[in-house]
C-alpha positions in Angstrom: 52.0 82.7 126.0 51.7 82.9 122.2 51.5 86.3 120.6 49.7 87.0 117.3 51.9 88.3 114.5 50.6 91.1 112.2 50.6 91.7 108.5 54.0 92.5 107.0 53.4 95.5 104.8 55.9 97.0 102.3 56.9 99.9 104.6 57.8 97.5 107.4 59.8 95.3 105.0 61.8 98.3 103.7 62.4 99.5 107.2 64.0 96.1 108.1 66.3 96.0 105.1 67.1 99.7 105.5 68.3 99.0 109.0 70.6 96.2 107.8 71.9 98.3 104.9 72.7 101.4 107.1 74.3 99.3 109.8 76.7 97.5 107.4 77.6 100.6 105.4 78.1 102.6 108.5 80.5 100.0 109.9 82.4 100.0 106.6 82.7 103.8 106.6 84.1 103.9 110.1 86.6 101.1 109.5 88.1 101.3 106.0 88.3 103.9 103.3 90.5 102.4 100.6 89.2 100.0 98.0 91.7 97.4 96.7 89.6 95.3 94.3 86.0 94.8 93.3 84.1 92.6 90.9 80.6 91.9 89.5 79.2 88.4 88.9 76.0 86.4 89.2 73.4 85.1 86.9 70.1 85.8 85.1 67.8 83.1 83.8 64.5 81.5 83.1 62.8 78.4 84.5 60.0 76.2 83.3 58.0 73.8 85.4 55.8 71.1 83.9 53.6 68.7 86.0 52.7 65.2 84.8 49.2 65.3 86.2 46.5 68.0 86.5 46.3 69.9 89.7 44.0 68.5 92.4 43.9 71.6 94.6 41.7 74.6 93.6 43.6 77.4 92.0 46.7 75.5 91.1 48.3 75.6 87.7 49.6 72.7 85.6 52.7 74.5 84.4 54.6 77.7 85.2 57.4 79.9 83.9 59.6 82.2 85.9 62.4 84.7 85.5 65.3 85.0 88.1 68.0 87.6 88.7 70.8 86.9 91.1 73.7 89.4 90.8 76.7 89.7 93.1 78.9 92.7 93.9 82.1 92.1 95.8 84.7 94.6 97.2 88.0 93.7 98.7 89.8 96.3 100.8 93.5 96.8 101.1 93.7 95.0 104.5 92.0 91.9 103.3 88.5 92.8 104.6 85.6 92.6 102.1 82.1 93.6 101.4 79.5 91.3 99.6 76.1 92.3 98.2 73.9 89.6 96.7 70.2 90.5 96.0 67.8 87.9 94.6 64.6 88.4 92.6 62.2 86.0 91.0 58.9 86.6 89.0 56.7 83.5 88.6 53.7 83.2 86.3 51.6 80.8 88.5 52.3 81.6 92.1 52.2 85.2 93.6 54.1 84.0 96.6 56.9 82.7 94.5 57.3 86.2 93.0 59.6 87.6 95.7 62.7 89.6 96.5 65.4 88.7 99.1 68.8 89.9 100.2 70.8 86.7 100.2 73.9 88.6 101.4 74.8 92.1 102.5 77.9 91.4 104.5 81.0 93.2 105.7 84.0 90.9 106.7 86.7 92.3 109.0 89.9 90.4 109.4 92.5 90.6 112.1 95.1 87.8 112.6 93.0 84.7 113.4 89.9 86.7 114.2 87.0 87.2 111.7 84.0 89.5 112.2 81.1 89.3 109.8 78.3 91.9 110.1 75.1 92.1 108.1 73.0 89.6 106.1 74.4 86.3 105.0 74.0 82.6 104.5 75.7 80.0 106.7 75.5 76.3 105.8 76.1 73.4 108.1 75.8 69.7 107.1 77.5 66.8 105.4 74.7 64.4 104.3 73.1 64.4 100.9 69.3 64.1 101.3 68.5 65.9 104.7 70.5 68.6 106.5 69.3 68.2 110.1 72.0 70.4 111.6 71.5 73.4 109.2 69.6 76.0 111.4 71.0 79.5 111.0 69.1 80.5 107.9 65.4 80.1 107.2 64.3 77.9 104.3 63.0 79.7 101.2 60.1 77.3 100.7 58.9 78.7 97.4 62.1 78.0 95.5 62.4 74.2 95.7 61.1 71.3 97.8 64.6 70.1 98.6 64.8 72.9 101.3 68.4 73.8 100.2 67.5 77.4 99.1 67.8 79.8 102.1 66.8 83.3 102.9 69.5 85.8 104.0 69.8 86.0 107.8 70.8 89.2 109.6 73.6 88.4 112.0 76.8 89.3 113.8 79.3 86.4 113.5 82.6 86.3 115.4 85.0 83.5 114.5 88.2 82.5 116.3 90.6 80.1 114.6 93.2 78.3 116.7 95.3 75.2 116.4 92.8 73.3 118.5 89.8 74.3 116.3 87.5 77.1 115.2 84.8 78.7 117.4 82.0 80.6 115.8 79.7 82.9 117.9 76.4 84.1 116.3 74.0 86.8 117.4 70.9 86.8 115.2 68.9 89.9 116.0 66.0 89.4 113.6 64.0 86.3 112.6 63.0 85.5 109.0 59.7 83.7 108.5 59.6 80.7 106.1 58.1 81.2 102.7 55.3 78.9 101.4 53.7 78.4 98.0 50.5 80.3 97.6 47.1 79.3 96.2 48.3 79.1 92.6 51.5 77.2 93.5 52.1 73.4 93.3 54.2 71.3 95.7 52.1 72.4 98.7 49.6 71.1 101.2 45.9 71.1 100.4 45.4 74.1 102.7 47.3 77.2 102.0 49.7 78.5 104.6 48.8 82.1 105.5 52.1 83.7 106.5 50.4 87.0 107.3 48.8 85.4 110.3 52.0 83.9 111.7 52.1 83.6 115.5 55.1 83.5 117.8 55.8 82.1 121.2 58.0 85.0 122.1 56.5 88.4 122.9 59.3 89.9 120.9 58.0 88.0 117.8 60.4 88.3 114.9 62.6 90.7 116.9 63.6 88.0 119.4 67.5 87.7 119.5 68.7 84.2 118.8 72.1 82.9 119.7 74.4 80.1 118.5 77.9 78.8 119.2 79.7 76.2 117.1 83.0 74.4 117.4 84.6 72.7 114.4 87.9 71.0 113.8 89.8 68.3 111.8 91.0 65.3 113.8 93.1 63.4 111.3 90.6 62.2 108.6 87.6 63.3 110.7 85.9 66.6 110.2 83.7 67.4 113.3 81.2 70.2 114.0 79.3 70.6 117.3 76.9 73.5 118.1 74.1 74.7 120.3 71.3 77.1 119.2 68.9 79.0 121.4 66.1 81.0 119.9 63.1 80.9 117.5 62.8 77.6 115.7 63.1 77.8 111.9 60.6 75.0 111.3 57.1 76.2 112.2 54.3 74.1 113.6 51.3 74.5 111.2 48.0 75.1 113.0 44.6 74.7 111.5 42.6 77.9 111.3 40.3 79.9 109.1 40.7 83.2 107.1 38.4 86.2 107.2 35.9 84.5 105.0 35.8 81.3 107.0 37.9 79.2 104.6 40.2 76.7 106.2 43.9 77.6 106.2 47.1 76.8 108.0 48.9 79.3 110.3 52.6 78.9 111.1 53.5 78.9 114.8 57.2 79.7 115.6 58.3 78.3 119.0 61.3 78.9 121.2 63.7 76.0 121.0 67.1 74.8 122.3 68.9 72.6 119.8 72.2 70.8 119.9 73.7 69.5 116.7 76.6 67.3 115.6 78.0 66.7 112.1 80.9 64.3 111.3 82.5 63.3 108.1 85.3 60.7 107.7 87.3 60.2 104.6 89.3 57.0 104.0 90.5 56.1 100.5 87.4 56.2 98.2 85.0 56.2 101.1 83.2 59.2 102.6 81.2 58.4 105.8 78.7 61.0 107.0 76.6 61.7 110.1 74.3 64.4 111.3 72.3 64.3 114.6 70.2 66.8 116.6 68.5 67.0 119.9 65.7 69.6 120.1 63.7 70.9 123.1 60.8 73.3 123.0 58.9 72.4 119.9 55.9 70.3 120.9 55.2 68.7 124.2 58.2 66.4 124.2 61.9 66.7 123.3 63.1 64.7 120.4 66.2 63.6 118.5 66.8 62.9 114.9 69.8 61.4 113.0 70.8 60.8 109.4 74.0 59.2 108.1 75.5 56.9 105.6 78.3 56.7 103.1 79.4 57.6 99.6 81.8 55.4 97.7 83.4 56.7 94.5 84.5 54.6 91.6 87.1 56.7 89.8 87.8 56.6 86.1 85.0 54.2 85.3 85.1 52.3 82.0 88.6 53.7 81.5 87.3 57.2 81.1 87.6 60.4 83.1 84.2 59.9 84.7 83.6 59.2 88.4 80.6 57.3 89.8 79.6 57.8 93.4 77.3 55.4 95.2 75.4 57.0 98.1 73.4 55.3 100.8 71.8 57.1 103.8 69.3 56.4 106.5 67.0 59.0 108.2 65.4 58.4 111.6 63.3 60.8 113.7 62.1 59.4 117.1 58.8 61.3 116.8 57.7 58.7 114.4 54.3 59.4 112.8 54.0 62.7 114.7 57.1 64.1 113.0 56.7 67.4 111.2 58.8 66.1 108.3 57.9 63.4 105.7 61.3 61.8 106.1 61.1 60.3 109.6 62.1 56.7 108.9 63.5 56.3 105.4 66.3 54.9 103.4 68.0 56.8 100.5 70.0 55.4 97.6 71.6 57.5 94.9 74.1 57.5 92.1 76.3 60.5 91.4 77.9 60.8 88.0 80.7 63.3 87.5 81.8 63.4 83.8 84.9 65.6 84.5 84.5 67.2 81.1 85.1 70.9 80.2 81.3 71.4 80.4 81.2 70.3 84.1 78.4 67.7 83.3 77.0 66.1 86.5 74.0 64.0 87.4 72.5 62.7 90.6 69.8 60.0 90.5 68.2 59.1 93.9 65.5 56.9 95.4 63.8 57.2 98.8 61.9 54.4 100.5 59.8 54.7 103.7 60.8 51.8 106.0 57.3 51.4 107.4 55.0 52.3 104.5 55.0 51.6 100.7 55.7 55.3 100.1 58.6 56.0 97.8 60.0 58.7 95.6 62.7 59.3 93.0 64.6 62.4 91.9 67.0 63.3 89.2 69.2 66.4 89.2 71.5 67.1 86.2 73.5 70.1 85.0 75.8 71.1 82.1 77.5 74.2 81.0 77.4 75.5 77.4 80.2 77.8 76.4 81.7 80.1 78.9 78.4 81.6 80.3 75.4 79.3 79.9 74.3 76.5 82.3 71.3 74.2 81.9 69.9 72.5 85.0 67.2 69.8 84.7 65.3 68.3 87.7 62.7 65.5 87.9 60.8 64.5 91.0 58.1 61.9 91.4 56.4 60.1 94.3 54.5 56.8 94.5 52.1 55.0 96.8 51.8 57.9 99.3 49.3 56.9 102.1 46.8 59.5 103.3 48.7 59.7 106.6 51.9 60.8 104.7 52.8 64.5 104.8 53.4 64.3 101.0 49.9 62.9 100.2 48.6 66.3 99.2 51.5 66.5 96.6 50.6 63.1 95.1 49.8 64.7 91.7 52.8 67.0 91.7 55.3 64.9 89.8 57.6 67.5 88.3 59.9 68.2 85.4 61.9 71.5 85.9 64.3 73.1 83.5 66.4 76.2 84.2 68.7 78.0 81.8 71.0 80.6 83.3 73.4 83.1 81.9 76.4 83.7 84.2 78.3 86.9 84.0 
């Protein structure tokens, strides 16, 4: 049975974060009372987005500017335990949904011999490939930040980690579910229909309060780095259902289903080669179980042209056995990329990539570059463009959203 979600008002949001704050601070107060070290860091910055073509969806803007604040406060206690607090805030000129606040981290770490206990809100990343991170499932995607799905919302959790000679075991209890964020009516890089997150529905009667579980084993075997996990709970990727709002306008409503997912990630280093593999098997989303795999290699040419620069050549394949019914646009694609690392004092880097659909003519290119200026400033430039997207492609609605994005941040 599927249960209808209800509007997430401000009082409810504050109650959720208040619960997390009080839990973490209470645990700290009961456990440790001596501060050994602390530090402030983070960044503040501005971002500009310019689109090559005029918007094709009603209400969208052709350009935008935003302000971002991402401070970090870190305490280390005299026994090695620590406390981390990382809030995140963005204000956007074009999209009300992109103006948002999040607790990226609010975590207490307790250490005892080979045992680690992490309590609170934090981010956990799993994955080894460049283009798609199939196995990354603990945190929800912050869909208004970037289309590459690499920005994540903070996830409330209890994480117990055991490290032994034969490997590391991580146990996760996830007591609260974070819904995915989506661009609003004024935002670009979205579907033709706006996703109404206030109307989200859940398969579980507990809705976002359903407790999810995960266990992961990881270890080095010679030159192999292996991770294997199983997840039980609310799927992070919603199924989007066609519906209408109160005025009868067509919209999309996210449905969050209960899933079981097993994932494997493997990397293998030999000389200048790095081989990578990610694979998942998921049951519970849709009428049939499915599997998906991505993998490939990165070969690095060091000190090219007798300079300090390194050039990496990346090739990866992505395959989803759902085919045309997949909920991701990358279901049968080949990715090629060049990664330039200048190895200069300014940490200049660039990644140029190309994606080609194996069955269709659809293709896209992307460029990501960054460079530091002085001790505190960093400029990041991104470019994304797509070509020949057929109407059946999930990116067809974004065919006019070729993007140039520039972000200048001050780190402190």
